[in-house]
PDB file of N, CA, C and O in Angstrom:
ATOM      1  N   MET A   1      27.735  -5.485 -10.909  1.00  0.00           N
ATOM      2  CA  MET A   1      27.344  -5.313  -9.942  1.00  0.00           C
ATOM      3  C   MET A   1      28.129  -5.442  -8.608  1.00  0.00           C
ATOM      4  O   MET A   1      29.023  -6.287  -8.573  1.00  0.00           O
ATOM      5  N   ASP A   2      27.875  -4.665  -7.471  1.00  0.00           N
ATOM      6  CA  ASP A   2      29.182  -4.777  -6.361  1.00  0.00           C
ATOM      7  C   ASP A   2      28.083  -5.511  -5.406  1.00  0.00           C
ATOM      8  O   ASP A   2      27.012  -5.008  -5.065  1.00  0.00           O
ATOM      9  N   VAL A   3      28.619  -6.956  -4.999  1.00  0.00           N
ATOM     10  CA  VAL A   3      27.507  -7.461  -4.335  1.00  0.00           C
ATOM     11  C   VAL A   3      27.239  -6.487  -2.664  1.00  0.00           C
ATOM     12  O   VAL A   3      26.141  -6.110  -2.255  1.00  0.00           O
ATOM     13  N   LYS A   4      28.600  -6.272  -1.955  1.00  0.00           N
ATOM     14  CA  LYS A   4      28.165  -5.566  -0.892  1.00  0.00           C
ATOM     15  C   LYS A   4      27.171  -4.646  -0.977  1.00  0.00           C
ATOM     16  O   LYS A   4      26.250  -4.579  -0.162  1.00  0.00           O
ATOM     17  N   ARG A   5      27.390  -3.469  -2.528  1.00  0.00           N
ATOM     18  CA  ARG A   5      26.351  -2.425  -2.345  1.00  0.00           C
ATOM     19  C   ARG A   5      25.043  -2.988  -2.338  1.00  0.00           C
ATOM     20  O   ARG A   5      24.179  -2.367  -1.719  1.00  0.00           O
ATOM     21  N   VAL A   6      24.739  -4.042  -2.907  1.00  0.00           N
ATOM     22  CA  VAL A   6      23.262  -4.623  -3.309  1.00  0.00           C
ATOM     23  C   VAL A   6      22.688  -4.882  -1.858  1.00  0.00           C
ATOM     24  O   VAL A   6      21.622  -4.423  -1.446  1.00  0.00           O
ATOM     25  N   LYS A   7      23.692  -5.814  -1.035  1.00  0.00           N
ATOM     26  CA  LYS A   7      23.608  -5.904   0.470  1.00  0.00           C
ATOM     27  C   LYS A   7      23.265  -5.102   1.434  1.00  0.00           C
ATOM     28  O   LYS A   7      22.420  -5.160   2.327  1.00  0.00           O
ATOM     29  N   ASP A   8      24.175  -4.226   1.066  1.00  0.00           N
ATOM     30  CA  ASP A   8      23.849  -2.476   2.208  1.00  0.00           C
ATOM     31  C   ASP A   8      22.379  -1.828   1.815  1.00  0.00           C
ATOM     32  O   ASP A   8      21.574  -1.311   2.589  1.00  0.00           O
ATOM     33  N   TYR A   9      22.247  -2.035   0.162  1.00  0.00           N
ATOM     34  CA  TYR A   9      20.963  -1.169  -0.153  1.00  0.00           C
ATOM     35  C   TYR A   9      19.549  -1.798   0.528  1.00  0.00           C
ATOM     36  O   TYR A   9      18.665  -1.099   1.023  1.00  0.00           O
ATOM     37  N   LEU A  10      19.529  -3.467   0.432  1.00  0.00           N
ATOM     38  CA  LEU A  10      18.516  -4.004   0.766  1.00  0.00           C
ATOM     39  C   LEU A  10      18.351  -3.901   2.220  1.00  0.00           C
ATOM     40  O   LEU A  10      17.253  -3.655   2.719  1.00  0.00           O
ATOM     41  N   TYR A  11      19.699  -4.133   3.094  1.00  0.00           N
ATOM     42  CA  TYR A  11      19.122  -3.564   4.401  1.00  0.00           C
ATOM     43  C   TYR A  11      18.662  -2.790   4.418  1.00  0.00           C
ATOM     44  O   TYR A  11      17.487  -2.934   4.756  1.00  0.00           O
ATOM     45  N   TRP A  12      19.145  -1.232   4.070  1.00  0.00           N
ATOM     46  CA  TRP A  12      18.501   0.130   3.924  1.00  0.00           C
ATOM     47  C   TRP A  12      16.846   0.088   3.650  1.00  0.00           C
ATOM     48  O   TRP A  12      15.994   0.843   4.120  1.00  0.00           O
ATOM     49  N   LEU A  13      16.709  -0.806   2.926  1.00  0.00           N
ATOM     50  CA  LEU A  13      15.216  -1.045   2.347  1.00  0.00           C
ATOM     51  C   LEU A  13      14.227  -1.756   3.663  1.00  0.00           C
ATOM     52  O   LEU A  13      13.079  -1.589   4.074  1.00  0.00           O
ATOM     53  N   TYR A  14      15.301  -2.553   4.002  1.00  0.00           N
ATOM     54  CA  TYR A  14      14.565  -3.455   5.034  1.00  0.00           C
ATOM     55  C   TYR A  14      14.450  -2.417   6.538  1.00  0.00           C
ATOM     56  O   TYR A  14      13.520  -2.459   7.343  1.00  0.00           O
ATOM     57  N   TYR A  15      15.481  -1.659   6.604  1.00  0.00           N
ATOM     58  CA  TYR A  15      15.516  -0.784   7.885  1.00  0.00           C
ATOM     59  C   TYR A  15      14.054   0.461   7.601  1.00  0.00           C
ATOM     60  O   TYR A  15      13.201   0.728   8.447  1.00  0.00           O
ATOM     61  N   GLN A  16      14.128   1.005   6.278  1.00  0.00           N
ATOM     62  CA  GLN A  16      12.889   2.166   6.051  1.00  0.00           C
ATOM     63  C   GLN A  16      11.662   1.241   6.418  1.00  0.00           C
ATOM     64  O   GLN A  16      10.791   1.629   7.197  1.00  0.00           O
ATOM     65  N   TYR A  17      11.640   0.126   5.880  1.00  0.00           N
ATOM     66  CA  TYR A  17      10.284  -0.784   6.139  1.00  0.00           C
ATOM     67  C   TYR A  17      10.076  -0.667   7.558  1.00  0.00           C
ATOM     68  O   TYR A  17       8.889  -0.430   7.784  1.00  0.00           O
ATOM     69  N   GLN A  18      10.921  -0.760   8.812  1.00  0.00           N
ATOM     70  CA  GLN A  18      10.915  -1.226   9.735  1.00  0.00           C
ATOM     71  C   GLN A  18      10.491   0.234  10.553  1.00  0.00           C
ATOM     72  O   GLN A  18       9.642   0.393  11.430  1.00  0.00           O
ATOM     73  N   LEU A  19      11.498   1.319   9.862  1.00  0.00           N
ATOM     74  CA  LEU A  19      10.999   2.397  10.317  1.00  0.00           C
ATOM     75  C   LEU A  19       9.717   3.076  10.143  1.00  0.00           C
ATOM     76  O   LEU A  19       9.488   4.112  10.768  1.00  0.00           O
ATOM     77  N   VAL A  20       8.828   2.545   9.306  1.00  0.00           N
ATOM     78  CA  VAL A  20       7.750   3.267   8.596  1.00  0.00           C
ATOM     79  C   VAL A  20       6.637   2.446   9.461  1.00  0.00           C
ATOM     80  O   VAL A  20       5.723   3.058  10.012  1.00  0.00           O
ATOM     81  N   THR A  21       6.742   1.245   9.538  1.00  0.00           N
ATOM     82  CA  THR A  21       5.915   0.178  10.183  1.00  0.00           C
ATOM     83  C   THR A  21       6.182   0.263  11.699  1.00  0.00           C
ATOM     84  O   THR A  21       5.464  -0.353  12.487  1.00  0.00           O
ATOM     85  N   CYS A  22       7.163   0.989  12.087  1.00  0.00           N
ATOM     86  CA  CYS A  22       7.713   0.938  13.735  1.00  0.00           C
ATOM     87  C   CYS A  22       7.331  -0.405  14.412  1.00  0.00           C
ATOM     88  O   CYS A  22       6.760  -0.537  15.495  1.00  0.00           O
ATOM     89  N   SER A  23       7.846  -1.585  13.385  1.00  0.00           N
ATOM     90  CA  SER A  23       8.179  -2.682  13.747  1.00  0.00           C
ATOM     91  C   SER A  23       9.450  -3.101  14.568  1.00  0.00           C
ATOM     92  O   SER A  23       9.673  -4.263  14.909  1.00  0.00           O
ATOM     93  N   TYR A  24      10.150  -2.175  14.811  1.00  0.00           N
ATOM     94  CA  TYR A  24      11.511  -2.495  15.140  1.00  0.00           C
ATOM     95  C   TYR A  24      11.222  -2.269  16.649  1.00  0.00           C
ATOM     96  O   TYR A  24      12.153  -2.569  17.395  1.00  0.00           O
ATOM     97  N   VAL A  25      10.241  -1.855  17.149  1.00  0.00           N
ATOM     98  CA  VAL A  25      10.074  -1.919  18.725  1.00  0.00           C
ATOM     99  C   VAL A  25       9.265  -3.046  19.147  1.00  0.00           C
ATOM    100  O   VAL A  25       8.834  -3.037  20.300  1.00  0.00           O
ATOM    101  N   LEU A  26       8.950  -4.187  18.237  1.00  0.00           N
ATOM    102  CA  LEU A  26       8.097  -5.021  18.594  1.00  0.00           C
ATOM    103  C   LEU A  26       9.020  -6.227  19.261  1.00  0.00           C
ATOM    104  O   LEU A  26      10.187  -6.062  18.905  1.00  0.00           O
ATOM    105  N   GLU A  27       8.888  -7.227  19.996  1.00  0.00           N
ATOM    106  CA  GLU A  27       9.796  -8.104  20.291  1.00  0.00           C
ATOM    107  C   GLU A  27       9.711  -9.054  19.169  1.00  0.00           C
ATOM    108  O   GLU A  27       8.798  -8.790  18.387  1.00  0.00           O
ATOM    109  N   PRO A  28      10.441 -10.119  18.873  1.00  0.00           N
ATOM    110  CA  PRO A  28      11.196 -11.124  17.781  1.00  0.00           C
ATOM    111  C   PRO A  28       9.966 -11.965  17.231  1.00  0.00           C
ATOM    112  O   PRO A  28       9.815 -12.146  16.022  1.00  0.00           O
ATOM    113  N   TRP A  29       9.035 -12.503  18.256  1.00  0.00           N
ATOM    114  CA  TRP A  29       7.935 -13.271  17.993  1.00  0.00           C
ATOM    115  C   TRP A  29       6.688 -12.360  17.225  1.00  0.00           C
ATOM    116  O   TRP A  29       5.800 -12.731  16.457  1.00  0.00           O
ATOM    117  N   GLU A  30       7.001 -11.094  17.740  1.00  0.00           N
ATOM    118  CA  GLU A  30       5.894 -10.173  17.327  1.00  0.00           C
ATOM    119  C   GLU A  30       5.871  -9.676  15.829  1.00  0.00           C
ATOM    120  O   GLU A  30       5.035  -9.410  14.965  1.00  0.00           O
ATOM    121  N   GLN A  31       7.524  -9.697  16.023  1.00  0.00           N
ATOM    122  CA  GLN A  31       7.830  -9.570  14.414  1.00  0.00           C
ATOM    123  C   GLN A  31       7.798 -10.172  13.463  1.00  0.00           C
ATOM    124  O   GLN A  31       7.891  -9.725  12.319  1.00  0.00           O
ATOM    125  N   SER A  32       7.664 -11.275  13.786  1.00  0.00           N
ATOM    126  CA  SER A  32       7.274 -12.544  12.756  1.00  0.00           C
ATOM    127  C   SER A  32       6.139 -12.609  12.411  1.00  0.00           C
ATOM    128  O   SER A  32       5.851 -12.968  11.269  1.00  0.00           O
ATOM    129  N   MET A  33       5.115 -12.238  13.423  1.00  0.00           N
ATOM    130  CA  MET A  33       3.747 -12.666  13.203  1.00  0.00           C
ATOM    131  C   MET A  33       3.384 -11.131  12.433  1.00  0.00           C
ATOM    132  O   MET A  33       2.483 -11.127  11.594  1.00  0.00           O
ATOM    133  N   PHE A  34       4.087  -9.895  12.739  1.00  0.00           N
ATOM    134  CA  PHE A  34       3.194  -8.753  11.807  1.00  0.00           C
ATOM    135  C   PHE A  34       3.954  -9.137  10.367  1.00  0.00           C
ATOM    136  O   PHE A  34       3.219  -9.105   9.381  1.00  0.00           O
ATOM    137  N   HIS A  35       5.113  -9.436  10.187  1.00  0.00           N
ATOM    138  CA  HIS A  35       5.900  -9.587   8.872  1.00  0.00           C
ATOM    139  C   HIS A  35       4.902 -10.596   8.307  1.00  0.00           C
ATOM    140  O   HIS A  35       4.226 -10.178   7.366  1.00  0.00           O
ATOM    141  N   THR A  36       4.662 -12.022   8.769  1.00  0.00           N
ATOM    142  CA  THR A  36       3.701 -13.063   8.083  1.00  0.00           C
ATOM    143  C   THR A  36       2.460 -12.408   7.738  1.00  0.00           C
ATOM    144  O   THR A  36       2.106 -12.601   6.575  1.00  0.00           O
ATOM    145  N   ILE A  37       1.686 -11.662   8.469  1.00  0.00           N
ATOM    146  CA  ILE A  37       0.826 -11.079   8.064  1.00  0.00           C
ATOM    147  C   ILE A  37       0.784 -10.165   7.070  1.00  0.00           C
ATOM    148  O   ILE A  37      -0.135 -10.176   6.250  1.00  0.00           O
ATOM    149  N   THR A  38       1.910  -9.151   7.027  1.00  0.00           N
ATOM    150  CA  THR A  38       1.787  -8.251   5.814  1.00  0.00           C
ATOM    151  C   THR A  38       2.455  -8.933   4.806  1.00  0.00           C
ATOM    152  O   THR A  38       2.397  -8.316   3.743  1.00  0.00           O
ATOM    153  N   VAL A  39       3.006  -9.870   4.753  1.00  0.00           N
ATOM    154  CA  VAL A  39       3.263 -10.409   3.498  1.00  0.00           C
ATOM    155  C   VAL A  39       2.070 -11.584   2.910  1.00  0.00           C
ATOM    156  O   VAL A  39       2.313 -12.139   1.839  1.00  0.00           O
ATOM    157  N   THR A  40       1.131 -11.832   3.463  1.00  0.00           N
ATOM    158  CA  THR A  40       0.098 -12.478   3.128  1.00  0.00           C
ATOM    159  C   THR A  40      -0.956 -11.324   2.750  1.00  0.00           C
ATOM    160  O   THR A  40      -1.789 -11.651   1.904  1.00  0.00           O
ATOM    161  N   VAL A  41      -1.029 -10.095   3.231  1.00  0.00           N
ATOM    162  CA  VAL A  41      -1.797  -9.138   2.663  1.00  0.00           C
ATOM    163  C   VAL A  41      -1.677  -8.887   1.830  1.00  0.00           C
ATOM    164  O   VAL A  41      -2.675  -8.739   1.125  1.00  0.00           O
ATOM    165  N   VAL A  42      -0.199  -8.622   1.227  1.00  0.00           N
ATOM    166  CA  VAL A  42       0.283  -8.155  -0.110  1.00  0.00           C
ATOM    167  C   VAL A  42       0.392  -8.984  -0.766  1.00  0.00           C
ATOM    168  O   VAL A  42       0.645  -8.703  -1.937  1.00  0.00           O
ATOM    169  N   ALA A  43       0.282 -10.256  -0.440  1.00  0.00           N
ATOM    170  CA  ALA A  43       0.586 -11.416  -1.967  1.00  0.00           C
ATOM    171  C   ALA A  43      -1.007 -11.729  -2.034  1.00  0.00           C
ATOM    172  O   ALA A  43      -1.162 -12.395  -3.059  1.00  0.00           O
ATOM    173  N   MET A  44      -2.259 -11.541  -1.391  1.00  0.00           N
ATOM    174  CA  MET A  44      -3.331 -11.582  -1.652  1.00  0.00           C
ATOM    175  C   MET A  44      -3.814 -10.259  -2.454  1.00  0.00           C
ATOM    176  O   MET A  44      -4.712 -10.335  -3.292  1.00  0.00           O
ATOM    177  N   VAL A  45      -3.236  -9.183  -2.178  1.00  0.00           N
ATOM    178  CA  VAL A  45      -3.760  -7.955  -3.124  1.00  0.00           C
ATOM    179  C   VAL A  45      -3.142  -8.260  -4.644  1.00  0.00           C
ATOM    180  O   VAL A  45      -3.862  -8.116  -5.632  1.00  0.00           O
ATOM    181  N   VAL A  46      -1.884  -8.653  -4.747  1.00  0.00           N
ATOM    182  CA  VAL A  46      -1.219  -8.805  -5.709  1.00  0.00           C
ATOM    183  C   VAL A  46      -2.099  -9.835  -6.486  1.00  0.00           C
ATOM    184  O   VAL A  46      -2.763  -9.540  -7.480  1.00  0.00           O
ATOM    185  N   TYR A  47      -2.040 -10.886  -6.008  1.00  0.00           N
ATOM    186  CA  TYR A  47      -3.053 -12.002  -6.668  1.00  0.00           C
ATOM    187  C   TYR A  47      -4.437 -11.486  -7.017  1.00  0.00           C
ATOM    188  O   TYR A  47      -4.887 -11.779  -8.125  1.00  0.00           O
ATOM    189  N   THR A  48      -5.186 -10.718  -6.150  1.00  0.00           N
ATOM    190  CA  THR A  48      -6.583 -10.350  -6.659  1.00  0.00           C
ATOM    191  C   THR A  48      -6.387  -9.248  -7.717  1.00  0.00           C
ATOM    192  O   THR A  48      -7.345  -9.061  -8.466  1.00  0.00           O
ATOM    193  N   ALA A  49      -5.339  -8.525  -7.881  1.00  0.00           N
ATOM    194  CA  ALA A  49      -5.171  -7.265  -8.709  1.00  0.00           C
ATOM    195  C   ALA A  49      -4.736  -8.372  -9.990  1.00  0.00           C
ATOM    196  O   ALA A  49      -5.605  -8.668 -10.810  1.00  0.00           O
ATOM    197  N   TYR A  50      -3.833  -8.753 -10.065  1.00  0.00           N
ATOM    198  CA  TYR A  50      -3.698  -9.880 -11.408  1.00  0.00           C
ATOM    199  C   TYR A  50      -4.784 -10.721 -12.107  1.00  0.00           C
ATOM    200  O   TYR A  50      -4.804 -11.001 -13.305  1.00  0.00           O
ATOM    201  N   VAL A  51      -5.884 -11.161 -10.962  1.00  0.00           N
ATOM    202  CA  VAL A  51      -6.859 -12.107 -11.814  1.00  0.00           C
ATOM    203  C   VAL A  51      -7.971 -11.128 -12.002  1.00  0.00           C
ATOM    204  O   VAL A  51      -8.584 -11.227 -13.065  1.00  0.00           O
ATOM    205  N   PHE A  52      -8.344 -10.197 -11.158  1.00  0.00           N
ATOM    206  CA  PHE A  52      -9.426  -9.287 -11.761  1.00  0.00           C
ATOM    207  C   PHE A  52      -9.323  -8.065 -12.199  1.00  0.00           C
ATOM    208  O   PHE A  52     -10.315  -7.426 -12.549  1.00  0.00           O
ATOM    209  N   VAL A  53      -7.920  -7.511 -12.240  1.00  0.00           N
ATOM    210  CA  VAL A  53      -7.865  -5.982 -12.852  1.00  0.00           C
ATOM    211  C   VAL A  53      -8.353  -6.140 -14.667  1.00  0.00           C
ATOM    212  O   VAL A  53      -9.145  -5.477 -15.336  1.00  0.00           O
ATOM    213  N   PRO A  54      -7.402  -7.413 -15.049  1.00  0.00           N
ATOM    214  CA  PRO A  54      -7.517  -7.612 -16.457  1.00  0.00           C
ATOM    215  C   PRO A  54      -9.151  -7.429 -17.366  1.00  0.00           C
ATOM    216  O   PRO A  54      -9.550  -6.922 -18.415  1.00  0.00           O
ATOM    217  N   ILE A  55      -9.724  -8.206 -16.178  1.00  0.00           N
ATOM    218  CA  ILE A  55     -11.112  -8.403 -16.309  1.00  0.00           C
ATOM    219  C   ILE A  55     -12.041  -6.883 -16.764  1.00  0.00           C
ATOM    220  O   ILE A  55     -12.595  -6.472 -17.783  1.00  0.00           O
ATOM    221  N   HIS A  56     -11.833  -6.405 -15.422  1.00  0.00           N
ATOM    222  CA  HIS A  56     -12.680  -5.208 -15.245  1.00  0.00           C
ATOM    223  C   HIS A  56     -11.987  -4.231 -16.361  1.00  0.00           C
ATOM    224  O   HIS A  56     -12.612  -3.192 -16.574  1.00  0.00           O
ATOM    225  N   VAL A  57     -10.894  -4.408 -17.031  1.00  0.00           N
ATOM    226  CA  VAL A  57     -10.440  -3.215 -17.933  1.00  0.00           C
ATOM    227  C   VAL A  57     -11.052  -3.632 -19.249  1.00  0.00           C
ATOM    228  O   VAL A  57     -11.260  -2.794 -20.126  1.00  0.00           O
ATOM    229  N   ARG A  58     -11.378  -5.047 -19.423  1.00  0.00           N
ATOM    230  CA  ARG A  58     -11.779  -5.729 -20.651  1.00  0.00           C
ATOM    231  C   ARG A  58     -12.930  -4.939 -20.689  1.00  0.00           C
ATOM    232  O   ARG A  58     -13.156  -4.155 -21.611  1.00  0.00           O
ATOM    233  N   LEU A  59     -13.817  -5.143 -19.541  1.00  0.00           N
ATOM    234  CA  LEU A  59     -15.276  -5.002 -19.412  1.00  0.00           C
ATOM    235  C   LEU A  59     -15.445  -3.503 -19.963  1.00  0.00           C
ATOM    236  O   LEU A  59     -16.123  -3.147 -20.927  1.00  0.00           O
ATOM    237  N   ALA A  60     -14.462  -2.516 -18.895  1.00  0.00           N
ATOM    238  CA  ALA A  60     -14.656  -1.185 -19.400  1.00  0.00           C
ATOM    239  C   ALA A  60     -14.433  -0.626 -20.351  1.00  0.00           C
ATOM    240  O   ALA A  60     -14.982   0.455 -20.565  1.00  0.00           O
ATOM    241  N   LEU A  61     -13.520  -1.201 -21.268  1.00  0.00           N
ATOM    242  CA  LEU A  61     -13.123  -1.060 -22.574  1.00  0.00           C
ATOM    243  C   LEU A  61     -14.249  -1.010 -23.382  1.00  0.00           C
ATOM    244  O   LEU A  61     -14.534   0.007 -24.014  1.00  0.00           O
ATOM    245  N   GLU A  62     -15.165  -2.410 -23.425  1.00  0.00           N
ATOM    246  CA  GLU A  62     -16.264  -3.121 -23.923  1.00  0.00           C
ATOM    247  C   GLU A  62     -17.429  -1.838 -23.888  1.00  0.00           C
ATOM    248  O   GLU A  62     -17.938  -1.261 -24.849  1.00  0.00           O
ATOM    249  N   PHE A  63     -17.661  -1.609 -22.363  1.00  0.00           N
ATOM    250  CA  PHE A  63     -18.880  -0.187 -22.269  1.00  0.00           C
ATOM    251  C   PHE A  63     -18.400   0.670 -23.265  1.00  0.00           C
ATOM    252  O   PHE A  63     -18.941   0.778 -24.365  1.00  0.00           O
ATOM    253  N   PHE A  64     -17.376   1.299 -22.908  1.00  0.00           N
ATOM    254  CA  PHE A  64     -16.959   2.762 -23.008  1.00  0.00           C
ATOM    255  C   PHE A  64     -17.309   2.630 -25.014  1.00  0.00           C
ATOM    256  O   PHE A  64     -17.979   3.342 -25.762  1.00  0.00           O
ATOM    257  N   SER A  65     -16.448   1.336 -25.269  1.00  0.00           N
ATOM    258  CA  SER A  65     -16.584   1.539 -26.979  1.00  0.00           C
ATOM    259  C   SER A  65     -17.887   1.581 -27.473  1.00  0.00           C
ATOM    260  O   SER A  65     -18.012   2.208 -28.525  1.00  0.00           O
ATOM    261  N   GLN A  66     -19.031   1.011 -26.929  1.00  0.00           N
ATOM    262  CA  GLN A  66     -20.402   1.092 -27.205  1.00  0.00           C
ATOM    263  C   GLN A  66     -20.999   2.321 -26.770  1.00  0.00           C
ATOM    264  O   GLN A  66     -22.013   2.704 -27.354  1.00  0.00           O
ATOM    265  N   ILE A  67     -20.606   2.871 -26.001  1.00  0.00           N
ATOM    266  CA  ILE A  67     -21.293   4.375 -25.644  1.00  0.00           C
ATOM    267  C   ILE A  67     -20.614   5.117 -26.839  1.00  0.00           C
ATOM    268  O   ILE A  67     -21.435   5.685 -27.560  1.00  0.00           O
ATOM    269  N   PHE A  68     -19.181   5.260 -27.258  1.00  0.00           N
ATOM    270  CA  PHE A  68     -18.787   6.198 -28.092  1.00  0.00           C
ATOM    271  C   PHE A  68     -19.126   5.630 -29.747  1.00  0.00           C
ATOM    272  O   PHE A  68     -18.491   5.965 -30.747  1.00  0.00           O
ATOM    273  N   GLY A  69     -20.196   4.773 -29.703  1.00  0.00           N
ATOM    274  CA  GLY A  69     -20.408   4.652 -30.917  1.00  0.00           C
ATOM    275  C   GLY A  69     -19.365   3.600 -32.089  1.00  0.00           C
ATOM    276  O   GLY A  69     -19.287   3.765 -33.306  1.00  0.00           O
ATOM    277  N   ALA A  70     -18.715   2.623 -31.329  1.00  0.00           N
ATOM    278  CA  ALA A  70     -17.986   1.694 -32.085  1.00  0.00           C
ATOM    279  C   ALA A  70     -18.756   0.258 -32.248  1.00  0.00           C
ATOM    280  O   ALA A  70     -19.379  -0.277 -31.331  1.00  0.00           O
ATOM    281  N   GLN A  71     -18.645  -0.151 -33.257  1.00  0.00           N
ATOM    282  CA  GLN A  71     -19.806  -1.259 -34.113  1.00  0.00           C
ATOM    283  C   GLN A  71     -18.941  -2.802 -32.720  1.00  0.00           C
ATOM    284  O   GLN A  71     -17.829  -3.020 -32.238  1.00  0.00           O
ATOM    285  N   PRO A  72     -19.976  -3.278 -32.667  1.00  0.00           N
ATOM    286  CA  PRO A  72     -19.851  -4.706 -31.888  1.00  0.00           C
ATOM    287  C   PRO A  72     -18.891  -5.534 -32.909  1.00  0.00           C
ATOM    288  O   PRO A  72     -18.710  -5.195 -34.078  1.00  0.00           O
ATOM    289  N   GLU A  73     -18.471  -6.348 -32.465  1.00  0.00           N
ATOM    290  CA  GLU A  73     -17.446  -7.018 -33.414  1.00  0.00           C
ATOM    291  C   GLU A  73     -18.298  -7.841 -34.320  1.00  0.00           C
ATOM    292  O   GLU A  73     -18.056  -7.673 -35.516  1.00  0.00           O
ATOM    293  N   GLY A  74     -19.215  -8.670 -34.033  1.00  0.00           N
ATOM    294  CA  GLY A  74     -19.947  -9.470 -34.739  1.00  0.00           C
ATOM    295  C   GLY A  74     -21.020  -8.816 -35.821  1.00  0.00           C
ATOM    296  O   GLY A  74     -21.472  -9.533 -36.714  1.00  0.00           O
ATOM    297  N   ALA A  75     -21.400  -7.454 -35.704  1.00  0.00           N
ATOM    298  CA  ALA A  75     -21.927  -6.737 -36.261  1.00  0.00           C
ATOM    299  C   ALA A  75     -21.579  -6.155 -37.746  1.00  0.00           C
ATOM    300  O   ALA A  75     -21.624  -4.927 -37.818  1.00  0.00           O
ATOM    301  N   VAL A  76     -21.381  -6.565 -38.443  1.00  0.00           N
ATOM    302  CA  VAL A  76     -20.729  -6.354 -39.759  1.00  0.00           C
ATOM    303  C   VAL A  76     -21.500  -6.859 -40.901  1.00  0.00           C
ATOM    304  O   VAL A  76     -21.058  -6.741 -42.044  1.00  0.00           O
TER     305      VAL A  76
END
């Protein structure tokens, strides 16, 4: 892998992020606040999805298996 290509690609992604969020028009202290809040919100969403989505998927599978007539695990 070429380090320069990776660096240019990451810079391009950051530039796209700035264009989409219009954060390039903010002052430096406003940019740091905006980026901090954005990273915090994204981290909370990822954590919540990591913790709660598997539980809900398991409960949904149990619910639909009961509806469609599968035997419960302990009923043999």
